[in-house]
N, C-alpha and C positions, 0 to 999 in steps of 0.2 A: 924450768919447775921451780926452783926455789924462788927465783927473781921475780915470777910470777905470783906466787903464795904471798910473799911479800909485799906485794905490790897490793893483792886484796885486802891483806891485813891492816896494811897504812890506811889505805881509803875507807876499811871499814872503820877503823879507830878514831882517823880525821873526822868523819860524818857523827859517829857518837859523841865527838867534842864540842863539833859545832852544833847541832843539835837536842845535846841530852842526851839519855837513852829513848830514843826515839823508838815506837815499835810501831807494827803493823795493823793497821785497826783497817784492814780490808774486809772487803765480801766477799766470800767465798762463790755464794751466786754468782755475782758481778764476774770474779776469777773465772769462769768456768766459760763463759760468754770470752771473756778477752783470752784467754788461752789460745784458741781459734782465730779470734779477731786478729791477733796479732800476729798468727801464724806458730807459735810454741808448738802448737801440736804436731804439726809436720815434723820434725825429731824428736821431740818429748813423749807424744804420746797425747790422747785426748784427756788421760787418768795419770800422765806424768810417769807412765808404765817405763819410758824411753823406748830403743829402736836398735838392734842388730843391724836395720838395712841402712840406716843413716850414721853415716860416721859422727861419733860423738854424741848421739842423741841419749845422752845420760839419763838416767831416773831420778826425777826428781819427788818422790814421794818417799817420806823417811828421812828427809833431808835434815842435819844436823846444824846448817848455817842460821845463825839467828838472822832476823829483816835486814838489818843493814848491810851485814857481808855479803845476804845474797845480791840484794840493790847495789853495792860496789863489786861483786862480779859482773852482774848485768852489764852495768854500765862499762866495766871497762876491760872484759875481757878482751884477748887476743890470741886466744885457739881456735877449734872449729865454728864455735859459734861467734857472730859477729859482734861487738860491744851497739847496745842499743840505746841511744842516747835518750835524753827527757823529751823531746822534739819528736823523736817514731815513738816512746812509750814511756808515757806520765808517769808520776811516781803515785798517784792516785791506782791507775793500773797496774802497776807493780804490785802494790800492796793488795790488789785484790786477786791477782794472779797468786801472790805468795801463800794468802788467808785458805784460797780454793787448795792448791797441793798442799798444804800445811794440814787441811783437812780431811783429806785421804789416806785409807790406811794403808800400809806398805804391801806393795807389790809383791805376793810368793807367786812364784810359778809353781811350784810344790801343789797346792791347793789346786791347780786345774785337772783334773782325771783323766783328759785326753793327752797331755803331755807328758803323765807319767806311766803311760802305757809301752 
């Protein structure tokens, strides 16, 4: 696990050095479409709420990762999620997905009355 975290941190740091402090200038509306187009919703849900059915379908809302770290993780992950190269998922689509998931409120199961009965 530490090796993985170190790889992601290094990749994010290298990306920031190479491109300055690049920020995601994506479109949340386009990201809502891209999360379906690229199949992210299959594990992470349409609203980034995650899934207990799919292994590794982590919650994406309320992410603490800055865009460059998020991008580095998506590009280099070696966990349950396959890595998505720029040939599969463009930087623009990735920025849009990031804009979408960061625009969503934190998903709170406690606010769903049916689940609290």
